[in-house]
PyMOL Python script that loads the backbone (N, CA, C, O; Angstrom):
from pymol import cmd

cmd.read_pdbstr("""\
ATOM      1  N   MET A   1     -28.581  28.734 -11.043  1.00  0.00           N
ATOM      2  CA  MET A   1     -28.183  27.614 -10.336  1.00  0.00           C
ATOM      3  C   MET A   1     -26.735  27.825  -9.941  1.00  0.00           C
ATOM      4  O   MET A   1     -26.000  28.677 -10.441  1.00  0.00           O
ATOM      5  N   ALA A   2     -26.412  26.996  -9.029  1.00  0.00           N
ATOM      6  CA  ALA A   2     -25.334  27.070  -8.405  1.00  0.00           C
ATOM      7  C   ALA A   2     -24.013  26.556  -9.023  1.00  0.00           C
ATOM      8  O   ALA A   2     -24.020  25.457  -9.577  1.00  0.00           O
ATOM      9  N   GLU A   3     -22.899  27.276  -8.960  1.00  0.00           N
ATOM     10  CA  GLU A   3     -21.746  27.080  -9.742  1.00  0.00           C
ATOM     11  C   GLU A   3     -21.268  25.511  -9.108  1.00  0.00           C
ATOM     12  O   GLU A   3     -21.561  25.116  -7.979  1.00  0.00           O
ATOM     13  N   LYS A   4     -20.630  24.899  -9.917  1.00  0.00           N
ATOM     14  CA  LYS A   4     -20.460  23.205  -9.316  1.00  0.00           C
ATOM     15  C   LYS A   4     -18.649  23.683  -8.853  1.00  0.00           C
ATOM     16  O   LYS A   4     -17.993  24.349  -9.654  1.00  0.00           O
ATOM     17  N   THR A   5     -18.205  23.353  -7.864  1.00  0.00           N
ATOM     18  CA  THR A   5     -17.136  23.631  -7.304  1.00  0.00           C
ATOM     19  C   THR A   5     -16.182  22.499  -8.027  1.00  0.00           C
ATOM     20  O   THR A   5     -16.434  21.295  -8.059  1.00  0.00           O
ATOM     21  N   LYS A   6     -14.935  23.202  -8.646  1.00  0.00           N
ATOM     22  CA  LYS A   6     -13.743  22.195  -9.195  1.00  0.00           C
ATOM     23  C   LYS A   6     -13.226  21.828  -8.252  1.00  0.00           C
ATOM     24  O   LYS A   6     -12.923  22.467  -7.244  1.00  0.00           O
ATOM     25  N   LYS A   7     -13.037  20.465  -8.559  1.00  0.00           N
ATOM     26  CA  LYS A   7     -12.423  19.263  -7.692  1.00  0.00           C
ATOM     27  C   LYS A   7     -11.123  18.928  -8.051  1.00  0.00           C
ATOM     28  O   LYS A   7     -10.906  18.257  -9.060  1.00  0.00           O
ATOM     29  N   LYS A   8     -10.167  19.361  -7.267  1.00  0.00           N
ATOM     30  CA  LYS A   8      -8.580  18.885  -7.843  1.00  0.00           C
ATOM     31  C   LYS A   8      -8.163  17.788  -8.015  1.00  0.00           C
ATOM     32  O   LYS A   8      -7.873  16.973  -7.139  1.00  0.00           O
ATOM     33  N   GLN A   9      -8.089  17.656  -9.204  1.00  0.00           N
ATOM     34  CA  GLN A   9      -7.475  15.870  -9.600  1.00  0.00           C
ATOM     35  C   GLN A   9      -6.324  15.640  -9.182  1.00  0.00           C
ATOM     36  O   GLN A   9      -5.588  16.583  -8.890  1.00  0.00           O
ATOM     37  N   HIS A  10      -5.958  14.481  -9.075  1.00  0.00           N
ATOM     38  CA  HIS A  10      -4.588  14.174  -8.525  1.00  0.00           C
ATOM     39  C   HIS A  10      -4.315  12.943  -9.471  1.00  0.00           C
ATOM     40  O   HIS A  10      -5.152  12.046  -9.578  1.00  0.00           O
ATOM     41  N   TYR A  11      -3.325  12.930 -10.036  1.00  0.00           N
ATOM     42  CA  TYR A  11      -2.726  12.011 -11.079  1.00  0.00           C
ATOM     43  C   TYR A  11      -1.274  11.115 -10.293  1.00  0.00           C
ATOM     44  O   TYR A  11      -0.321  11.652  -9.728  1.00  0.00           O
ATOM     45  N   PHE A  12      -1.435  10.113 -10.429  1.00  0.00           N
ATOM     46  CA  PHE A  12      -0.103   9.098 -10.150  1.00  0.00           C
ATOM     47  C   PHE A  12       0.270   8.311 -10.845  1.00  0.00           C
ATOM     48  O   PHE A  12      -0.537   7.621 -11.467  1.00  0.00           O
ATOM     49  N   SER A  13       1.733   8.128 -10.991  1.00  0.00           N
ATOM     50  CA  SER A  13       2.217   7.329 -11.967  1.00  0.00           C
ATOM     51  C   SER A  13       3.395   6.226 -10.909  1.00  0.00           C
ATOM     52  O   SER A  13       4.593   6.352 -10.654  1.00  0.00           O
ATOM     53  N   LEU A  14       2.381   5.183 -10.511  1.00  0.00           N
ATOM     54  CA  LEU A  14       3.168   4.214  -9.743  1.00  0.00           C
ATOM     55  C   LEU A  14       3.944   3.176 -10.396  1.00  0.00           C
ATOM     56  O   LEU A  14       3.413   2.479 -11.261  1.00  0.00           O
ATOM     57  N   LYS A  15       5.227   3.003 -10.037  1.00  0.00           N
ATOM     58  CA  LYS A  15       5.791   1.681 -10.428  1.00  0.00           C
ATOM     59  C   LYS A  15       5.137   0.220  -9.741  1.00  0.00           C
ATOM     60  O   LYS A  15       4.686   0.026  -8.612  1.00  0.00           O
ATOM     61  N   PRO A  16       5.252  -0.503 -10.654  1.00  0.00           N
ATOM     62  CA  PRO A  16       4.730  -1.931 -10.159  1.00  0.00           C
ATOM     63  C   PRO A  16       4.857  -2.321  -8.723  1.00  0.00           C
ATOM     64  O   PRO A  16       3.925  -2.846  -8.114  1.00  0.00           O
ATOM     65  N   SER A  17       6.315  -1.995  -8.050  1.00  0.00           N
ATOM     66  CA  SER A  17       6.624  -2.343  -6.917  1.00  0.00           C
ATOM     67  C   SER A  17       5.673  -1.495  -5.927  1.00  0.00           C
ATOM     68  O   SER A  17       5.141  -1.905  -4.896  1.00  0.00           O
ATOM     69  N   GLU A  18       5.593  -0.174  -6.516  1.00  0.00           N
ATOM     70  CA  GLU A  18       4.823   0.687  -5.390  1.00  0.00           C
ATOM     71  C   GLU A  18       3.225   0.295  -5.497  1.00  0.00           C
ATOM     72  O   GLU A  18       2.468   0.325  -4.528  1.00  0.00           O
ATOM     73  N   THR A  19       2.891  -0.027  -6.645  1.00  0.00           N
ATOM     74  CA  THR A  19       1.459  -0.827  -6.888  1.00  0.00           C
ATOM     75  C   THR A  19       1.400  -1.581  -5.683  1.00  0.00           C
ATOM     76  O   THR A  19       0.899  -1.295  -4.596  1.00  0.00           O
ATOM     77  N   ALA A  20       2.052  -2.677  -6.102  1.00  0.00           N
ATOM     78  CA  ALA A  20       1.900  -3.867  -4.889  1.00  0.00           C
ATOM     79  C   ALA A  20       1.977  -3.388  -3.485  1.00  0.00           C
ATOM     80  O   ALA A  20       1.407  -4.087  -2.647  1.00  0.00           O
ATOM     81  N   ILE A  21       2.561  -2.359  -3.104  1.00  0.00           N
ATOM     82  CA  ILE A  21       2.584  -1.896  -1.656  1.00  0.00           C
ATOM     83  C   ILE A  21       1.391  -1.262  -1.441  1.00  0.00           C
ATOM     84  O   ILE A  21       0.817  -1.378  -0.358  1.00  0.00           O
ATOM     85  N   TYR A  22       0.852  -0.465  -2.529  1.00  0.00           N
ATOM     86  CA  TYR A  22      -0.283   0.277  -2.172  1.00  0.00           C
ATOM     87  C   TYR A  22      -1.293  -0.696  -2.219  1.00  0.00           C
ATOM     88  O   TYR A  22      -2.237  -0.257  -1.562  1.00  0.00           O
ATOM     89  N   ALA A  23      -1.599  -1.998  -2.756  1.00  0.00           N
ATOM     90  CA  ALA A  23      -2.505  -2.715  -2.871  1.00  0.00           C
ATOM     91  C   ALA A  23      -2.565  -3.478  -1.480  1.00  0.00           C
ATOM     92  O   ALA A  23      -3.662  -3.611  -0.939  1.00  0.00           O
ATOM     93  N   ALA A  24      -1.312  -4.028  -0.831  1.00  0.00           N
ATOM     94  CA  ALA A  24      -1.398  -4.517   0.407  1.00  0.00           C
ATOM     95  C   ALA A  24      -1.483  -3.342   1.628  1.00  0.00           C
ATOM     96  O   ALA A  24      -1.910  -3.702   2.725  1.00  0.00           O
ATOM     97  N   THR A  25      -1.177  -2.293   1.477  1.00  0.00           N
ATOM     98  CA  THR A  25      -1.332  -1.215   2.509  1.00  0.00           C
ATOM     99  C   THR A  25      -3.170  -1.238   2.457  1.00  0.00           C
ATOM    100  O   THR A  25      -3.929  -1.672   3.323  1.00  0.00           O
ATOM    101  N   SER A  26      -3.441  -0.744   1.404  1.00  0.00           N
ATOM    102  CA  SER A  26      -5.214  -0.507   1.426  1.00  0.00           C
ATOM    103  C   SER A  26      -5.777  -1.855   2.386  1.00  0.00           C
ATOM    104  O   SER A  26      -6.585  -1.635   3.287  1.00  0.00           O
ATOM    105  N   ARG A  27      -5.430  -2.836   2.194  1.00  0.00           N
ATOM    106  CA  ARG A  27      -5.964  -4.007   2.314  1.00  0.00           C
ATOM    107  C   ARG A  27      -5.799  -4.279   3.870  1.00  0.00           C
ATOM    108  O   ARG A  27      -6.686  -4.818   4.532  1.00  0.00           O
ATOM    109  N   ILE A  28      -4.529  -3.839   4.418  1.00  0.00           N
ATOM    110  CA  ILE A  28      -4.633  -4.064   5.845  1.00  0.00           C
ATOM    111  C   ILE A  28      -5.287  -2.793   6.466  1.00  0.00           C
ATOM    112  O   ILE A  28      -5.982  -2.818   7.481  1.00  0.00           O
ATOM    113  N   TYR A  29      -4.956  -1.569   5.671  1.00  0.00           N
ATOM    114  CA  TYR A  29      -5.959  -0.413   6.299  1.00  0.00           C
ATOM    115  C   TYR A  29      -7.396  -0.612   6.448  1.00  0.00           C
ATOM    116  O   TYR A  29      -8.099  -0.150   7.348  1.00  0.00           O
ATOM    117  N   ALA A  30      -7.854  -1.538   5.222  1.00  0.00           N
ATOM    118  CA  ALA A  30      -9.500  -1.770   5.256  1.00  0.00           C
ATOM    119  C   ALA A  30      -9.776  -2.691   6.501  1.00  0.00           C
ATOM    120  O   ALA A  30     -10.836  -2.618   7.122  1.00  0.00           O
ATOM    121  N   ALA A  31      -8.628  -3.678   6.875  1.00  0.00           N
ATOM    122  CA  ALA A  31      -8.892  -4.683   7.862  1.00  0.00           C
ATOM    123  C   ALA A  31      -9.061  -3.708   9.164  1.00  0.00           C
ATOM    124  O   ALA A  31      -9.959  -3.916   9.980  1.00  0.00           O
ATOM    125  N   TYR A  32      -8.164  -2.663   9.295  1.00  0.00           N
ATOM    126  CA  TYR A  32      -8.496  -2.023  10.431  1.00  0.00           C
ATOM    127  C   TYR A  32      -9.692  -1.463  10.835  1.00  0.00           C
ATOM    128  O   TYR A  32     -10.116  -1.256  11.972  1.00  0.00           O
ATOM    129  N   ILE A  33     -10.177  -1.246   9.755  1.00  0.00           N
ATOM    130  CA  ILE A  33     -11.265   0.112   9.442  1.00  0.00           C
ATOM    131  C   ILE A  33     -12.791  -1.328   9.788  1.00  0.00           C
ATOM    132  O   ILE A  33     -13.687  -1.193  10.622  1.00  0.00           O
ATOM    133  N   VAL A  34     -12.648  -2.229   9.089  1.00  0.00           N
ATOM    134  CA  VAL A  34     -13.837  -3.227   9.234  1.00  0.00           C
ATOM    135  C   VAL A  34     -13.761  -3.651  10.712  1.00  0.00           C
ATOM    136  O   VAL A  34     -14.868  -3.760  11.240  1.00  0.00           O
ATOM    137  N   SER A  35     -12.595  -3.939  11.572  1.00  0.00           N
ATOM    138  CA  SER A  35     -12.277  -4.413  12.940  1.00  0.00           C
ATOM    139  C   SER A  35     -12.822  -3.200  13.840  1.00  0.00           C
ATOM    140  O   SER A  35     -12.864  -3.222  15.071  1.00  0.00           O
ATOM    141  N   GLY A  36     -13.131  -2.400  13.222  1.00  0.00           N
ATOM    142  CA  GLY A  36     -13.202  -1.220  14.193  1.00  0.00           C
ATOM    143  C   GLY A  36     -12.428  -0.254  15.232  1.00  0.00           C
ATOM    144  O   GLY A  36     -12.863   0.604  15.999  1.00  0.00           O
ATOM    145  N   ARG A  37     -11.115  -0.712  14.970  1.00  0.00           N
ATOM    146  CA  ARG A  37     -10.009  -0.045  15.567  1.00  0.00           C
ATOM    147  C   ARG A  37      -9.916   1.144  14.911  1.00  0.00           C
ATOM    148  O   ARG A  37      -9.314   1.897  15.677  1.00  0.00           O
ATOM    149  N   LYS A  38     -10.212   1.773  13.811  1.00  0.00           N
ATOM    150  CA  LYS A  38      -9.811   3.383  13.376  1.00  0.00           C
ATOM    151  C   LYS A  38     -10.801   3.784  13.891  1.00  0.00           C
ATOM    152  O   LYS A  38     -11.864   3.192  14.078  1.00  0.00           O
ATOM    153  N   ASN A  39     -10.377   5.247  14.256  1.00  0.00           N
ATOM    154  CA  ASN A  39     -11.301   6.410  14.925  1.00  0.00           C
ATOM    155  C   ASN A  39     -10.672   7.616  14.151  1.00  0.00           C
ATOM    156  O   ASN A  39      -9.664   7.348  13.497  1.00  0.00           O
ATOM    157  N   ASP A  40     -11.097   8.825  14.133  1.00  0.00           N
ATOM    158  CA  ASP A  40     -10.691  10.110  13.673  1.00  0.00           C
ATOM    159  C   ASP A  40      -9.322  10.302  14.621  1.00  0.00           C
ATOM    160  O   ASP A  40      -8.368  10.773  14.003  1.00  0.00           O
ATOM    161  N   ALA A  41      -9.146  10.072  15.709  1.00  0.00           N
ATOM    162  CA  ALA A  41      -8.019  10.355  16.202  1.00  0.00           C
ATOM    163  C   ALA A  41      -6.564   9.519  15.997  1.00  0.00           C
ATOM    164  O   ALA A  41      -5.499   9.957  16.431  1.00  0.00           O
ATOM    165  N   ASN A  42      -6.708   8.113  15.187  1.00  0.00           N
ATOM    166  CA  ASN A  42      -5.688   7.242  14.893  1.00  0.00           C
ATOM    167  C   ASN A  42      -5.641   7.293  13.564  1.00  0.00           C
ATOM    168  O   ASN A  42      -4.513   7.134  13.097  1.00  0.00           O
ATOM    169  N   GLN A  43      -6.591   7.480  12.734  1.00  0.00           N
ATOM    170  CA  GLN A  43      -6.706   7.551  11.304  1.00  0.00           C
ATOM    171  C   GLN A  43      -5.138   7.695  10.792  1.00  0.00           C
ATOM    172  O   GLN A  43      -4.622   6.722  10.243  1.00  0.00           O
ATOM    173  N   ALA A  44      -4.510   8.717  10.946  1.00  0.00           N
ATOM    174  CA  ALA A  44      -3.207   8.854  10.178  1.00  0.00           C
ATOM    175  C   ALA A  44      -2.204   7.704  10.700  1.00  0.00           C
ATOM    176  O   ALA A  44      -1.559   6.988   9.934  1.00  0.00           O
ATOM    177  N   GLU A  45      -2.160   7.622  12.104  1.00  0.00           N
ATOM    178  CA  GLU A  45      -1.241   6.731  12.822  1.00  0.00           C
ATOM    179  C   GLU A  45      -1.777   5.162  12.075  1.00  0.00           C
ATOM    180  O   GLU A  45      -0.787   4.574  11.641  1.00  0.00           O
ATOM    181  N   LEU A  46      -2.689   4.612  11.906  1.00  0.00           N
ATOM    182  CA  LEU A  46      -3.235   3.494  11.163  1.00  0.00           C
ATOM    183  C   LEU A  46      -2.503   3.397   9.792  1.00  0.00           C
ATOM    184  O   LEU A  46      -1.656   2.551   9.506  1.00  0.00           O
ATOM    185  N   MET A  47      -2.989   4.448   8.947  1.00  0.00           N
ATOM    186  CA  MET A  47      -2.500   4.481   7.998  1.00  0.00           C
ATOM    187  C   MET A  47      -0.819   4.308   7.627  1.00  0.00           C
ATOM    188  O   MET A  47      -0.339   3.656   6.700  1.00  0.00           O
ATOM    189  N   ARG A  48      -0.187   5.013   8.539  1.00  0.00           N
ATOM    190  CA  ARG A  48       1.386   5.066   8.329  1.00  0.00           C
ATOM    191  C   ARG A  48       1.499   3.265   8.969  1.00  0.00           C
ATOM    192  O   ARG A  48       2.291   2.569   8.333  1.00  0.00           O
ATOM    193  N   LEU A  49       0.985   2.785   9.782  1.00  0.00           N
ATOM    194  CA  LEU A  49       1.186   1.583  10.366  1.00  0.00           C
ATOM    195  C   LEU A  49       0.941   0.450   9.116  1.00  0.00           C
ATOM    196  O   LEU A  49       1.673  -0.517   8.905  1.00  0.00           O
ATOM    197  N   SER A  50      -0.323   0.832   8.312  1.00  0.00           N
ATOM    198  CA  SER A  50      -0.496  -0.225   7.502  1.00  0.00           C
ATOM    199  C   SER A  50       0.547  -0.090   6.487  1.00  0.00           C
ATOM    200  O   SER A  50       1.066  -1.139   6.106  1.00  0.00           O
ATOM    201  N   ILE A  51       0.948   1.020   5.978  1.00  0.00           N
ATOM    202  CA  ILE A  51       2.140   1.251   4.886  1.00  0.00           C
ATOM    203  C   ILE A  51       3.520   0.328   5.657  1.00  0.00           C
ATOM    204  O   ILE A  51       4.022  -0.655   5.112  1.00  0.00           O
ATOM    205  N   GLN A  52       3.933   0.826   6.873  1.00  0.00           N
ATOM    206  CA  GLN A  52       5.191  -0.053   7.361  1.00  0.00           C
ATOM    207  C   GLN A  52       4.757  -1.421   7.496  1.00  0.00           C
ATOM    208  O   GLN A  52       5.719  -2.187   7.443  1.00  0.00           O
ATOM    209  N   GLU A  53       3.720  -1.959   7.641  1.00  0.00           N
ATOM    210  CA  GLU A  53       3.424  -3.468   7.632  1.00  0.00           C
ATOM    211  C   GLU A  53       3.713  -4.235   6.217  1.00  0.00           C
ATOM    212  O   GLU A  53       4.406  -5.217   5.949  1.00  0.00           O
ATOM    213  N   ALA A  54       2.902  -3.384   5.433  1.00  0.00           N
ATOM    214  CA  ALA A  54       2.818  -3.931   3.757  1.00  0.00           C
ATOM    215  C   ALA A  54       4.430  -3.691   3.503  1.00  0.00           C
ATOM    216  O   ALA A  54       4.955  -4.726   3.093  1.00  0.00           O
ATOM    217  N   VAL A  55       5.179  -2.791   3.616  1.00  0.00           N
ATOM    218  CA  VAL A  55       6.873  -2.815   3.233  1.00  0.00           C
ATOM    219  C   VAL A  55       7.454  -4.098   4.136  1.00  0.00           C
ATOM    220  O   VAL A  55       8.400  -4.705   3.635  1.00  0.00           O
ATOM    221  N   LYS A  56       7.010  -4.502   5.284  1.00  0.00           N
ATOM    222  CA  LYS A  56       7.601  -5.426   5.672  1.00  0.00           C
ATOM    223  C   LYS A  56       7.420  -6.879   5.212  1.00  0.00           C
ATOM    224  O   LYS A  56       8.254  -7.777   5.098  1.00  0.00           O
ATOM    225  N   ILE A  57       6.176  -6.862   4.994  1.00  0.00           N
ATOM    226  CA  ILE A  57       5.512  -8.160   4.214  1.00  0.00           C
ATOM    227  C   ILE A  57       6.389  -8.269   2.972  1.00  0.00           C
ATOM    228  O   ILE A  57       7.049  -9.291   2.781  1.00  0.00           O
ATOM    229  N   ALA A  58       6.417  -7.133   2.029  1.00  0.00           N
ATOM    230  CA  ALA A  58       7.252  -7.187   0.615  1.00  0.00           C
ATOM    231  C   ALA A  58       8.700  -7.404   1.151  1.00  0.00           C
ATOM    232  O   ALA A  58       9.336  -8.365   0.718  1.00  0.00           O
ATOM    233  N   ARG A  59       9.149  -6.724   1.893  1.00  0.00           N
ATOM    234  CA  ARG A  59      10.591  -6.728   2.393  1.00  0.00           C
ATOM    235  C   ARG A  59      11.115  -8.397   2.644  1.00  0.00           C
ATOM    236  O   ARG A  59      12.222  -8.799   2.287  1.00  0.00           O
ATOM    237  N   ALA A  60       9.878  -9.412   3.456  1.00  0.00           N
ATOM    238  CA  ALA A  60       9.964 -10.877   3.790  1.00  0.00           C
ATOM    239  C   ALA A  60      10.024 -11.783   2.450  1.00  0.00           C
ATOM    240  O   ALA A  60      10.913 -12.579   2.147  1.00  0.00           O
ATOM    241  N   VAL A  61       8.653 -11.407   1.604  1.00  0.00           N
ATOM    242  CA  VAL A  61       8.626 -11.793   0.272  1.00  0.00           C
ATOM    243  C   VAL A  61      10.077 -11.913  -0.570  1.00  0.00           C
ATOM    244  O   VAL A  61      10.609 -12.875  -1.123  1.00  0.00           O
ATOM    245  N   GLU A  62      10.455 -10.589  -0.429  1.00  0.00           N
ATOM    246  CA  GLU A  62      11.746 -10.415  -1.638  1.00  0.00           C
ATOM    247  C   GLU A  62      12.681 -11.297  -0.901  1.00  0.00           C
ATOM    248  O   GLU A  62      13.194 -12.084  -1.696  1.00  0.00           O
ATOM    249  N   ASP A  63      13.074 -11.460   0.237  1.00  0.00           N
ATOM    250  CA  ASP A  63      13.875 -12.504   1.166  1.00  0.00           C
ATOM    251  C   ASP A  63      13.730 -13.706   0.981  1.00  0.00           C
ATOM    252  O   ASP A  63      14.771 -14.363   0.946  1.00  0.00           O
ATOM    253  N   LEU A  64      12.819 -14.214   0.854  1.00  0.00           N
ATOM    254  CA  LEU A  64      12.416 -15.560   0.755  1.00  0.00           C
ATOM    255  C   LEU A  64      11.945 -16.249  -0.708  1.00  0.00           C
ATOM    256  O   LEU A  64      12.067 -17.434  -1.015  1.00  0.00           O
ATOM    257  N   ILE A  65      11.495 -15.400  -1.345  1.00  0.00           N
ATOM    258  CA  ILE A  65      11.536 -15.704  -3.055  1.00  0.00           C
ATOM    259  C   ILE A  65      12.164 -15.433  -3.999  1.00  0.00           C
ATOM    260  O   ILE A  65      12.387 -14.225  -4.073  1.00  0.00           O
ATOM    261  N   GLN A  66      12.672 -16.166  -4.988  1.00  0.00           N
ATOM    262  CA  GLN A  66      13.534 -15.742  -6.010  1.00  0.00           C
ATOM    263  C   GLN A  66      12.877 -15.889  -7.049  1.00  0.00           C
ATOM    264  O   GLN A  66      12.552 -17.026  -7.392  1.00  0.00           O
ATOM    265  N   SER A  67      12.475 -14.625  -7.904  1.00  0.00           N
ATOM    266  CA  SER A  67      11.870 -14.700  -8.980  1.00  0.00           C
ATOM    267  C   SER A  67      12.852 -15.200 -10.195  1.00  0.00           C
ATOM    268  O   SER A  67      14.065 -15.367 -10.069  1.00  0.00           O
ATOM    269  N   ASP A  68      12.126 -15.399 -11.345  1.00  0.00           N
ATOM    270  CA  ASP A  68      12.919 -16.221 -12.564  1.00  0.00           C
ATOM    271  C   ASP A  68      13.933 -15.461 -13.042  1.00  0.00           C
ATOM    272  O   ASP A  68      14.988 -15.905 -13.496  1.00  0.00           O
ATOM    273  N   ASP A  69      13.522 -13.927 -12.913  1.00  0.00           N
ATOM    274  CA  ASP A  69      14.707 -13.287 -13.647  1.00  0.00           C
ATOM    275  C   ASP A  69      15.901 -12.692 -12.567  1.00  0.00           C
ATOM    276  O   ASP A  69      16.734 -11.795 -12.705  1.00  0.00           O
ATOM    277  N   GLU A  70      15.583 -13.636 -11.400  1.00  0.00           N
ATOM    278  CA  GLU A  70      16.746 -13.325 -10.386  1.00  0.00           C
ATOM    279  C   GLU A  70      17.521 -14.546  -9.970  1.00  0.00           C
ATOM    280  O   GLU A  70      18.216 -14.677  -8.962  1.00  0.00           O
ATOM    281  N   LEU A  71      17.211 -15.663 -11.197  1.00  0.00           N
ATOM    282  CA  LEU A  71      17.931 -16.591 -10.704  1.00  0.00           C
ATOM    283  C   LEU A  71      19.371 -16.657 -11.348  1.00  0.00           C
ATOM    284  O   LEU A  71      19.614 -16.244 -12.482  1.00  0.00           O
ATOM    285  N   GLU A  72      20.239 -17.186 -10.552  1.00  0.00           N
ATOM    286  CA  GLU A  72      21.502 -17.128 -11.030  1.00  0.00           C
ATOM    287  C   GLU A  72      22.049 -18.035 -11.810  1.00  0.00           C
ATOM    288  O   GLU A  72      21.928 -19.204 -11.442  1.00  0.00           O
ATOM    289  N   ASP A  73      22.820 -17.746 -13.133  1.00  0.00           N
ATOM    290  CA  ASP A  73      23.358 -18.862 -13.840  1.00  0.00           C
ATOM    291  C   ASP A  73      24.577 -19.649 -13.171  1.00  0.00           C
ATOM    292  O   ASP A  73      25.558 -19.121 -12.646  1.00  0.00           O
ATOM    293  N   VAL A  74      24.317 -21.040 -13.296  1.00  0.00           N
ATOM    294  CA  VAL A  74      25.114 -21.731 -12.408  1.00  0.00           C
ATOM    295  C   VAL A  74      26.017 -22.595 -13.532  1.00  0.00           C
ATOM    296  O   VAL A  74      26.508 -23.704 -13.320  1.00  0.00           O
ATOM    297  N   THR A  75      26.097 -21.995 -14.502  1.00  0.00           N
ATOM    298  CA  THR A  75      27.049 -22.793 -15.672  1.00  0.00           C
ATOM    299  C   THR A  75      28.444 -22.533 -15.424  1.00  0.00           C
ATOM    300  O   THR A  75      29.303 -23.019 -16.159  1.00  0.00           O
TER     301      THR A  75
END
""", "prot")
cmd.dss("prot")
cmd.show_as("cartoon", "prot")
cmd.util.cbc("prot")
cmd.orient("prot")
């Protein structure tokens, strides 16, 4: 019987904002894959671009939307 190769496991502890960016990034990257734009030559570049686009979206949301805990006390 052949020995099973042990796979290295990775553990992450992402903060909520990082989790949100990761979720957006994975959707953007998936869109590149589904659209046929991803290939072996541009995989790393599209991953990087997906992250950049997700961060831009997050910044735009942060600039345009004020959450309840960010509301200023006007008294």
